[in-house]
C-alpha positions in Angstrom: 41.8 35.3 156.4 43.2 32.5 154.2 46.6 31.8 155.7 48.1 28.9 153.6 49.9 28.3 156.9 50.2 25.4 159.4 48.7 25.9 162.8 52.1 26.6 164.5 53.0 29.3 162.0 49.5 30.8 162.3 49.8 31.0 166.1 53.2 32.7 165.8 51.7 35.2 163.4 49.0 35.9 166.0 51.6 36.6 168.6 53.6 38.9 166.3 50.4 40.9 165.5 49.6 41.3 169.1 46.2 39.4 169.2 45.4 37.6 172.4 42.7 35.2 171.0 42.6 33.2 167.7 41.1 30.2 166.1 42.9 28.4 163.3 41.8 26.0 160.6 44.8 24.1 159.4 45.9 24.5 155.7 45.9 21.6 153.3 49.4 21.5 151.9 50.2 25.0 150.6 46.5 26.0 150.1 43.5 26.9 152.2 43.8 27.4 155.9 41.9 30.0 157.9 42.7 32.1 160.9 40.4 34.4 162.9 42.1 36.6 165.5 40.6 39.1 168.0 41.6 41.3 170.8 40.9 40.7 174.5 38.2 43.4 174.7 36.1 41.8 171.9 33.3 39.7 173.2 33.3 36.9 170.6 32.1 33.3 170.7 33.0 30.8 168.0 29.8 28.9 167.1 30.9 26.6 164.3 33.9 26.2 162.0 35.0 24.1 159.1 37.6 24.0 156.3 36.1 27.0 154.5 34.5 29.1 157.3 34.5 30.3 160.9 31.1 31.3 162.2 30.9 33.6 165.3 28.6 35.7 167.4 29.8 39.1 168.7 28.3 41.1 171.6 29.0 44.8 171.2 27.5 48.1 172.5 25.1 48.0 169.5 23.8 44.5 170.4 24.3 40.9 169.4 25.4 40.2 165.8 27.0 37.5 163.7 30.3 37.5 161.9 31.4 34.8 159.5 34.8 34.5 157.9 34.4 32.7 154.6 36.6 31.2 151.9 35.0 30.1 148.7 36.1 26.8 147.2 39.0 27.5 144.8 37.7 24.8 142.5 35.0 26.5 140.4 33.3 23.2 139.7 32.7 22.9 143.5 31.3 26.4 144.0 27.9 24.9 144.4 29.1 23.4 147.7 30.2 26.9 148.9 26.8 28.4 148.0 25.0 25.5 149.7 27.0 26.2 152.8 26.0 29.8 152.9 22.3 28.9 152.5 22.5 26.4 155.3 24.2 28.9 157.6 21.7 31.5 156.7 18.8 29.3 157.9 20.4 28.6 161.3 20.3 32.1 162.9 18.3 35.3 162.5 20.9 37.7 164.1 22.2 40.6 162.1 24.9 39.0 159.9 28.0 40.0 158.1 30.3 37.8 156.0 33.8 38.7 154.9 36.5 36.9 152.9 37.7 35.5 149.6 34.6 34.2 147.7 36.6 33.1 144.7 33.9 34.4 142.4 32.9 37.8 140.9 29.5 39.4 140.6 29.9 41.3 137.3 32.1 40.9 134.2 33.6 44.4 135.1 35.1 42.9 138.2 37.7 41.1 136.2 40.5 42.3 134.0 42.7 40.1 131.8 42.8 36.3 131.6 40.0 34.1 130.4 36.4 35.3 130.5 34.4 34.3 133.6 31.5 32.0 133.1 28.2 33.8 133.4 26.4 30.9 135.1 29.0 31.1 137.9 28.3 34.8 138.5 24.5 34.1 138.3 24.7 31.4 141.0 26.7 33.8 143.2 24.0 36.5 142.7 21.2 34.0 143.5 22.9 32.8 146.7 23.3 36.4 147.9 19.7 37.1 147.3 18.4 34.0 148.9 20.5 34.7 152.0 19.1 38.3 152.1 22.6 39.7 151.8 23.9 42.9 150.2 27.3 43.7 148.9 28.6 46.4 151.3 30.6 48.2 148.7 34.2 49.5 149.1 36.7 52.4 148.8 40.0 52.1 147.1 41.3 50.0 144.1 38.7 47.8 142.4 40.6 44.5 142.1 41.5 42.6 145.2 43.4 39.6 143.6 46.0 39.4 141.0 47.7 36.5 139.2 51.4 37.2 139.6 52.9 40.6 140.2 55.2 41.2 137.2 52.8 41.4 134.3 50.1 44.0 134.4 48.2 42.1 131.8 47.7 39.1 134.1 44.3 38.4 135.5 43.0 40.9 138.1 39.7 40.2 139.9 37.5 41.5 142.7 37.2 38.2 144.7 37.3 39.6 148.3 34.4 41.4 149.8 32.0 41.9 152.7 28.3 40.9 152.5 25.7 41.9 155.1 22.1 41.8 155.9 19.9 44.9 156.1 19.6 44.4 159.9 23.4 44.6 160.2 23.7 47.8 158.2 20.9 49.2 160.2 22.9 48.4 163.3 26.1 50.0 161.9 24.9 52.9 159.8 28.4 54.5 159.6 30.4 51.5 158.4 32.9 51.6 155.6 34.7 48.9 153.6 38.3 49.6 152.4 40.7 47.9 150.0 44.4 48.2 151.1 47.6 47.1 149.5 48.9 43.7 148.6 51.7 43.7 151.1 53.5 40.9 149.3 50.4 38.7 148.8 48.3 38.0 145.7 45.3 39.4 147.6 44.8 42.9 148.9 44.1 43.5 152.6 40.4 44.5 153.1 38.8 45.7 156.2 35.6 47.2 157.5 35.2 50.1 160.0 32.2 50.0 162.3 33.3 52.6 164.9 30.4 55.0 165.2 32.4 57.4 167.5 35.2 57.7 164.9 32.7 58.1 162.1 30.8 60.7 164.0 34.0 62.7 164.6 34.9 62.5 160.9 31.4 63.6 159.9 31.7 66.6 162.4 35.0 67.5 160.8 33.3 67.4 157.4 30.6 69.8 158.4 33.2 72.5 159.2 35.1 72.1 156.0 35.6 75.1 153.6 33.8 75.4 150.3 35.0 73.3 147.4 33.8 73.5 143.9 32.3 70.2 142.7 33.0 69.5 139.0 29.9 67.3 138.8 27.8 70.5 139.2 28.8 71.4 135.6 27.0 68.3 134.3 23.6 69.6 135.4 21.6 71.5 132.7 20.5 74.1 135.2 24.0 74.8 136.5 25.0 77.7 134.1 21.9 79.7 135.0 22.2 78.9 138.7 25.8 79.9 138.7 25.1 83.2 136.9 22.2 84.0 139.3 24.3 83.2 142.3 27.2 85.3 141.1 25.2 88.3 140.1 23.3 88.2 143.5 26.7 88.1 145.4 27.9 91.1 143.4 24.9 93.1 144.5 25.5 92.2 148.2 29.1 93.2 148.4 32.0 94.9 146.6 34.5 92.6 148.1 35.6 89.8 145.7 36.2 87.4 148.7 32.8 88.0 150.1 31.3 87.6 146.6 33.0 84.2 146.2 31.9 83.1 149.6 28.3 84.1 149.0 28.2 82.4 145.6 29.6 79.3 147.1 27.1 79.2 149.9 24.3 79.5 147.4 25.6 76.7 145.2 26.0 74.4 148.3 22.5 75.1 149.4 21.1 74.4 146.0 23.1 71.2 145.8 21.9 70.1 149.2 18.3 70.7 148.2 18.6 68.8 145.0 20.4 65.8 146.6 18.1 65.4 149.7 16.6 62.2 148.3 20.0 60.6 148.1 20.5 61.1 151.8 17.7 58.7 152.5 19.2 55.9 150.5 20.7 52.9 152.3 24.3 52.2 151.4 23.9 48.6 150.1 21.5 50.1 147.5 24.0 52.8 146.6 26.7 50.1 146.3 24.5 48.1 143.9 23.8 51.3 141.8 27.5 52.0 141.7 28.2 48.5 140.3 25.5 49.0 137.6 27.0 52.4 136.8 30.4 50.9 136.4 29.1 48.3 134.0 27.5 51.1 131.9 30.7 53.1 132.0 32.8 50.2 130.8 30.4 49.7 127.9 30.7 53.3 127.0 34.5 53.1 127.1 34.5 50.1 124.7 32.3 52.1 122.4 34.7 55.0 122.3 37.6 52.7 121.7 35.8 51.5 118.5 35.6 55.0 117.2 38.5 56.5 115.1 41.8 57.1 116.9 41.4 60.9 116.4 38.1 61.0 118.2 39.3 58.7 121.0 42.2 61.0 121.6 39.9 64.0 121.5 37.2 62.7 123.7 38.4 59.7 125.6 41.0 61.1 128.0 38.8 64.2 128.6 35.4 62.5 129.1 35.6 58.8 129.7 38.9 57.9 131.4 38.9 60.6 134.0 35.2 60.5 134.9 35.1 56.7 134.9 37.9 56.7 137.4 36.0 59.2 139.6 32.7 57.3 139.3 34.5 54.1 140.2 36.2 55.6 143.3 34.0 53.9 145.9 33.7 56.6 148.5 30.7 56.2 150.8 31.3 59.6 152.3 33.1 62.6 150.9 36.1 61.7 152.9 39.3 61.1 150.9 41.4 58.3 152.5 43.3 57.4 149.3 43.6 58.6 145.7 45.0 57.2 142.5 47.8 59.1 140.9 48.3 59.6 137.2 50.7 56.7 137.0 48.2 54.3 138.6 49.7 54.3 142.2 47.4 54.6 145.2 48.6 57.2 147.7 47.3 57.5 151.2 49.5 60.1 152.9 47.7 63.5 153.3 50.6 65.4 151.7 50.6 63.1 148.7 46.8 63.3 148.3 47.1 67.1 148.3 49.6 67.0 145.5 47.3 64.8 143.4 44.3 67.1 144.1 46.5 70.1 143.0 47.2 68.3 139.7 43.5 67.9 139.2 42.8 71.6 139.9 45.4 72.4 137.3 43.6 70.1 134.9 40.2 71.7 135.3 41.5 75.3 135.4 40.8 76.0 131.6 37.2 75.0 132.1 37.0 77.2 135.2 38.4 80.1 133.3 35.8 79.6 130.5 33.0 79.7 133.1 34.3 82.9 134.6 34.6 84.4 131.1 31.0 83.4 130.4 29.8 85.2 133.6 31.9 88.3 132.9 30.5 88.6 129.3 27.0 88.1 130.7 27.5 90.9 133.3 28.8 93.3 130.6 25.7 92.7 128.4 23.2 93.1 131.2 
């Protein structure tokens, strides 16, 4: 992490956080400065370090791999030096590799809000460096922007500067990883972290397998859904007179149909999914600007119903169907289970009119058949 701290203050921070080991790159005045801290049970060896990076090798149960803490030069005119550094480090070792930190550059225009427009050539150079180093953006869950200029004015610049990049060999080693964006905690950068614990991920996946049925609003977007819903509902009515059993049977049929239709998605690697999500986000932003250019009446009629809500859902970067945080109507991110339940209940109330319309359609169909 970038500390902006002297060595003595960084070491005191290490002790306060309870880490046994650390390596510190001194700050220059009130800027820069890096610190890497790790617990006693982590088998980590520092290979090389400099003003803007700490390069290490870690031995875990999965094997030997490489972690690099990185800080992109804050001077955009010197970004070429940062990208040259990454290319040189890439050529020095063939281990599975992951890089995390503040790159001080964005990949897409949609990764910035407010302030002056980013220079396209800067983004292109960052893209080129990632490709030449055989790296992939590892995606994230949580709020999009990881840096903000000031805390008082919401119109100040917000950017996605902090991220994790990894090679395909690293993601093959840690198939259940997840990247998360936390809060600012008094800083101008959000805390970001990556979870690689296979045991924990396996437990969570097992928990997900036993979860009850939930209706997925995205099903209604499929052209085949109305007929599939009618067929499933009529079949369930023939099997039982109990409404509860009918609902259960219909739900099981819809889940089986969805699983069959989404089988191809299960074989996709997460870096590819993350890249597609970013492309989708760009397309959604273009769509949102289009709607804003329409008359105010049409924007009020369609925007809040179609674009704003579904854009937020499409931009919620959840690798698994596992809700760790959710954005409330007033823009706050809540993480407590009880608060998440309240927000979900609000959403259910929001879609209830559409649910009632669907049931009326099924009822009318059954009366005419």
